[in-house]
TORPA-4810 file (N, C-alpha, C, O; in nm, 3 decimals):
<nodes>
NODE_1_-5.106_1.227_7.228_-5.062_1.217_7.090_-4.942_1.309_7.063_-4.849_1.270_6.993_T
NODE_2_-4.945_1.428_7.120_-4.834_1.522_7.101_-4.704_1.464_7.158_-4.598_1.478_7.097_H
NODE_3_-4.712_1.400_7.274_-4.594_1.340_7.336_-4.538_1.229_7.247_-4.416_1.219_7.229_H
NODE_4_-4.625_1.147_7.192_-4.581_1.038_7.105_-4.516_1.094_6.979_-4.410_1.046_6.938_L
NODE_5_-4.577_1.195_6.917_-4.518_1.256_6.797_-4.380_1.315_6.828_-4.287_1.300_6.750_Y
NODE_6_-4.369_1.380_6.943_-4.241_1.440_6.982_-4.134_1.332_6.996_-4.021_1.351_6.951_K
NODE_7_-4.168_1.220_7.058_-4.073_1.110_7.076_-4.033_1.049_6.942_-3.915_1.022_6.918_K
NODE_8_-4.130_1.028_6.856_-4.101_0.973_6.722_-4.010_1.068_6.646_-3.915_1.024_6.581_I
NODE_9_-4.037_1.196_6.653_-3.954_1.296_6.585_-3.812_1.293_6.639_-3.717_1.306_6.562_R
NODE_10_-3.795_1.275_6.770_-3.661_1.266_6.828_-3.585_1.144_6.775_-3.466_1.153_6.745_E
NODE_11_-3.654_1.032_6.762_-3.591_0.910_6.710_-3.550_0.930_6.565_-3.439_0.893_6.525_V
NODE_12_-3.638_0.989_6.485_-3.607_1.015_6.345_-3.492_1.115_6.333_-3.403_1.097_6.249_I
NODE_13_-3.492_1.219_6.415_-3.382_1.316_6.415_-3.250_1.246_6.442_-3.151_1.270_6.372_D
NODE_14_-3.247_1.161_6.541_-3.124_1.089_6.577_-3.080_0.998_6.463_-2.961_0.989_6.433_Q
NODE_15_-3.174_0.932_6.400_-3.144_0.845_6.287_-3.080_0.923_6.173_-2.982_0.878_6.113_L
NODE_16_-3.136_1.039_6.141_-3.083_1.122_6.033_-2.946_1.177_6.069_-2.855_1.177_5.985_I
NODE_17_-2.929_1.225_6.190_-2.802_1.284_6.233_-2.689_1.181_6.233_-2.575_1.213_6.198_V
NODE_18_-2.719_1.059_6.272_-2.614_0.957_6.282_-2.590_0.880_6.152_-2.502_0.794_6.146_T
NODE_19_-2.668_0.909_6.049_-2.652_0.842_5.919_-2.636_0.947_5.810_-2.734_0.990_5.750_N
NODE_20_-2.514_0.988_5.787_-2.487_1.098_5.694_-2.520_1.063_5.549_-2.530_1.152_5.465_S
NODE_21_-2.537_0.935_5.519_-2.569_0.896_5.382_-2.717_0.913_5.348_-2.757_0.892_5.233_D
NODE_22_-2.799_0.951_5.444_-2.941_0.976_5.417_-2.955_1.112_5.351_-2.925_1.215_5.411_I
NODE_23_-3.000_1.111_5.226_-3.022_1.235_5.151_-3.167_1.252_5.111_-3.223_1.361_5.122_E
NODE_24_-3.230_1.143_5.063_-3.367_1.149_5.012_-3.458_1.063_5.099_-3.435_0.944_5.118_L
NODE_25_-3.563_1.127_5.151_-3.653_1.063_5.247_-3.793_1.057_5.187_-3.839_1.151_5.123_V
NODE_26_-3.861_0.945_5.209_-4.002_0.931_5.174_-4.084_0.927_5.302_-4.055_0.848_5.392_L
NODE_27_-4.185_1.012_5.310_-4.280_1.011_5.421_-4.414_0.968_5.365_-4.477_1.041_5.288_D
NODE_28_-4.460_0.849_5.405_-4.585_0.794_5.352_-4.655_0.713_5.460_-4.592_0.625_5.518_V
NODE_29_-4.778_0.736_5.490_-4.859_0.850_5.450_-4.815_0.974_5.527_-4.780_0.967_5.645_P
NODE_30_-4.816_1.086_5.459_-4.759_1.208_5.515_-4.858_1.293_5.594_-4.818_1.390_5.658_A
NODE_31_-4.985_1.259_5.590_-5.084_1.335_5.667_-5.085_1.482_5.630_-5.096_1.516_5.512_G
NODE_32_-5.073_1.568_5.727_-5.074_1.713_5.702_-4.940_1.764_5.651_-4.932_1.873_5.595_S
NODE_33_-4.834_1.684_5.670_-4.702_1.722_5.623_-4.609_1.773_5.732_-4.498_1.817_5.703_G
NODE_34_-4.652_1.769_5.857_-4.572_1.824_5.966_-4.434_1.757_5.977_-4.333_1.825_5.994_A
NODE_35_-4.431_1.626_5.967_-4.302_1.557_5.979_-4.213_1.586_5.857_-4.093_1.610_5.873_L
NODE_36_-4.270_1.584_5.739_-4.193_1.616_5.618_-4.135_1.757_5.628_-4.019_1.780_5.594_A
NODE_37_-4.215_1.851_5.674_-4.170_1.989_5.691_-4.056_1.996_5.793_-3.958_2.067_5.772_H
NODE_38_-4.070_1.923_5.902_-3.965_1.919_6.005_-3.833_1.867_5.946_-3.727_1.924_5.973_H
NODE_39_-3.839_1.761_5.868_-3.718_1.701_5.811_-3.649_1.799_5.716_-3.527_1.810_5.716_I
NODE_40_-3.727_1.868_5.636_-3.670_1.965_5.542_-3.610_2.084_5.615_-3.497_2.124_5.586_V
NODE_41_-3.683_2.140_5.710_-3.637_2.263_5.775_-3.528_2.238_5.879_-3.441_2.323_5.898_T
NODE_42_-3.531_2.124_5.946_-3.433_2.094_6.049_-3.305_2.031_5.993_-3.195_2.062_6.038_T
NODE_43_-3.322_1.943_5.895_-3.207_1.866_5.847_-3.166_1.899_5.704_-3.061_1.855_5.658_H
NODE_44_-3.248_1.976_5.634_-3.214_2.013_5.497_-3.216_1.897_5.399_-3.149_1.903_5.296_G
NODE_45_-3.290_1.793_5.431_-3.296_1.675_5.344_-3.399_1.695_5.234_-3.496_1.769_5.249_K
NODE_46_-3.377_1.626_5.123_-3.476_1.622_5.017_-3.585_1.526_5.063_-3.556_1.423_5.124_K
NODE_47_-3.709_1.560_5.032_-3.819_1.476_5.079_-3.923_1.460_4.972_-3.950_1.551_4.894_I
NODE_48_-3.981_1.342_4.969_-4.101_1.317_4.890_-4.206_1.278_4.991_-4.182_1.198_5.081_R
NODE_49_-4.322_1.335_4.975_-4.432_1.307_5.067_-4.549_1.252_4.987_-4.579_1.300_4.878_A
NODE_50_-4.613_1.152_5.042_-4.724_1.088_4.973_-4.837_1.063_5.072_-4.814_1.020_5.185_S
NODE_51_-4.958_1.090_5.027_-5.077_1.063_5.109_-5.196_1.049_5.015_-5.196_1.102_4.904_D
NODE_52_-5.296_0.979_5.060_-5.415_0.958_4.979_-5.509_1.079_4.981_-5.593_1.094_4.892_I
NODE_53_-5.494_1.165_5.082_-5.587_1.277_5.100_-5.517_1.413_5.089_-5.452_1.459_5.183_D
NODE_54_-5.531_1.475_4.975_-5.469_1.605_4.949_-5.527_1.715_5.038_-5.458_1.814_5.066_R
NODE_55_-5.650_1.701_5.083_-5.717_1.806_5.161_-5.649_1.833_5.296_-5.660_1.944_5.348_K
NODE_56_-5.580_1.736_5.351_-5.512_1.753_5.481_-5.379_1.827_5.469_-5.327_1.877_5.569_K
NODE_57_-5.324_1.835_5.348_-5.189_1.885_5.327_-5.179_2.033_5.362_-5.257_2.114_5.312_W
NODE_58_-5.084_2.068_5.447_-5.072_2.205_5.499_-4.947_2.279_5.454_-4.932_2.397_5.484_A
NODE_59_-4.856_2.212_5.383_-4.727_2.273_5.351_-4.709_2.285_5.200_-4.658_2.194_5.135_Y
NODE_60_-4.751_2.397_5.147_-4.751_2.416_5.002_-4.610_2.419_4.942_-4.594_2.393_4.822_K
NODE_61_-4.508_2.449_5.022_-4.371_2.453_4.970_-4.313_2.313_4.949_-4.206_2.299_4.889_Q
NODE_62_-4.381_2.210_4.998_-4.340_2.072_4.977_-4.445_2.004_4.891_-4.564_2.007_4.922_I
NODE_63_-4.400_1.943_4.783_-4.492_1.877_4.690_-4.548_1.750_4.753_-4.475_1.671_4.812_K
NODE_64_-4.679_1.733_4.740_-4.744_1.611_4.786_-4.778_1.525_4.666_-4.841_1.572_4.572_L
NODE_65_-4.737_1.399_4.670_-4.777_1.302_4.569_-4.899_1.228_4.624_-4.891_1.164_4.728_D
NODE_66_-5.010_1.238_4.554_-5.130_1.169_4.599_-5.120_1.024_4.554_-5.113_0.994_4.435_V
NODE_67_-5.120_0.934_4.652_-5.108_0.791_4.624_-5.167_0.712_4.739_-5.178_0.761_4.851_A
NODE_68_-5.206_0.590_4.710_-5.267_0.499_4.806_-5.162_0.400_4.852_-5.108_0.324_4.771_D
NODE_69_-5.132_0.399_4.980_-5.032_0.308_5.037_-5.068_0.162_5.013_-4.980_0.076_5.013_L
NODE_70_-5.195_0.134_4.994_-5.239_-0.003_4.970_-5.220_-0.049_4.827_-5.256_-0.162_4.792_G
NODE_71_-5.164_0.037_4.743_-5.139_0.003_4.603_-4.996_0.040_4.568_-4.920_0.086_4.652_R
NODE_72_-4.962_0.019_4.444_-4.826_0.050_4.399_-4.801_0.200_4.412_-4.880_0.281_4.364_R
NODE_73_-4.691_0.237_4.476_-4.654_0.377_4.491_-4.580_0.426_4.365_-4.516_0.346_4.297_L
NODE_74_-4.589_0.554_4.335_-4.532_0.605_4.209_-4.381_0.635_4.216_-4.336_0.740_4.169_P
NODE_75_-4.304_0.544_4.274_-4.160_0.565_4.288_-4.086_0.441_4.242_-4.138_0.329_4.249_Y
NODE_76_-3.964_0.460_4.195_-3.879_0.348_4.155_-3.835_0.271_4.280_-3.825_0.329_4.388_K
NODE_77_-3.808_0.145_4.264_-3.757_0.063_4.374_-3.625_0.119_4.426_-3.541_0.163_4.348_N
NODE_78_-3.609_0.117_4.555_-3.486_0.161_4.621_-3.449_0.306_4.591_-3.331_0.341_4.589_S
NODE_79_-3.549_0.390_4.568_-3.524_0.531_4.534_-3.489_0.616_4.656_-3.434_0.725_4.642_A
NODE_80_-3.521_0.567_4.777_-3.507_0.648_4.897_-3.403_0.590_4.992_-3.386_0.469_5.002_F
NODE_81_-3.336_0.681_5.062_-3.239_0.639_5.163_-3.309_0.605_5.295_-3.257_0.527_5.375_D
NODE_82_-3.425_0.665_5.315_-3.503_0.641_5.437_-3.649_0.654_5.403_-3.690_0.751_5.338_L
NODE_83_-3.728_0.558_5.445_-3.873_0.564_5.429_-3.936_0.565_5.567_-3.906_0.481_5.652_T
NODE_84_-4.025_0.661_5.588_-4.095_0.674_5.715_-4.242_0.646_5.691_-4.305_0.706_5.604_I
NODE_85_-4.295_0.555_5.769_-4.437_0.519_5.758_-4.495_0.518_5.899_-4.487_0.417_5.970_C
NODE_86_-4.553_0.630_5.938_-4.615_0.640_6.070_-4.765_0.623_6.059_-4.831_0.697_5.987_L
NODE_87_-4.817_0.529_6.128_-4.961_0.506_6.139_-5.031_0.472_6.008_-5.154_0.472_6.004_E
NODE_88_-4.959_0.445_5.903_-5.022_0.416_5.775_-5.071_0.274_5.760_-5.176_0.250_5.700_G
NODE_89_-4.996_0.181_5.813_-5.029_0.040_5.789_-5.162_-0.002_5.850_-5.224_-0.097_5.802_L
NODE_90_-5.206_0.066_5.953_-5.334_0.028_6.014_-5.453_0.063_5.926_-5.565_0.019_5.953_K
NODE_91_-5.430_0.142_5.820_-5.538_0.184_5.734_-5.550_0.105_5.605_-5.645_0.125_5.529_H
NODE_92_-5.456_0.016_5.578_-5.460_-0.059_5.452_-5.523_-0.195_5.470_-5.513_-0.256_5.577_V
NODE_93_-5.588_-0.243_5.364_-5.649_-0.376_5.371_-5.553_-0.484_5.324_-5.562_-0.599_5.368_T
NODE_94_-5.462_-0.448_5.234_-5.364_-0.544_5.184_-5.228_-0.509_5.244_-5.147_-0.438_5.184_D
NODE_95_-5.204_-0.560_5.364_-5.083_-0.528_5.438_-4.957_-0.574_5.364_-4.856_-0.503_5.365_L
NODE_96_-4.961_-0.690_5.301_-4.844_-0.742_5.231_-4.801_-0.649_5.117_-4.682_-0.625_5.099_A
NODE_97_-4.896_-0.596_5.043_-4.864_-0.503_4.934_-4.804_-0.376_4.988_-4.706_-0.325_4.934_T
NODE_98_-4.862_-0.323_5.094_-4.813_-0.199_5.152_-4.671_-0.214_5.205_-4.587_-0.127_5.181_A
NODE_99_-4.644_-0.321_5.274_-4.510_-0.344_5.329_-4.410_-0.364_5.216_-4.297_-0.314_5.224_V
NODE_100_-4.448_-0.434_5.111_-4.358_-0.455_4.997_-4.326_-0.322_4.927_-4.215_-0.304_4.878_A
NODE_101_-4.420_-0.233_4.924_-4.399_-0.103_4.859_-4.305_-0.014_4.937_-4.222_0.056_4.878_E
NODE_102_-4.317_-0.015_5.070_-4.232_0.074_5.149_-4.101_0.007_5.181_-4.016_0.067_5.247_I
</nodes>
């Protein structure tokens, strides 16, 4: 799992570095917040993080929006330059709604 996370992080890093117009990123579901924290500390990007479970959240300096990926998310349409959704879709029952939201 650590190797996979490291590879995913490398791909996201490359995506952010090569796309200078990315300013605001959504990480959903954000889990413990490790990826959101990495994006803020490494790239200095603004981030919104969303997850259904506040208890897992480990980064108090980053605000967590509690929301269910299987329902309407609390953001305006097209509000983000980049949306990251790692491992979230396997947990939703209404895949079409989740994909439409992200």
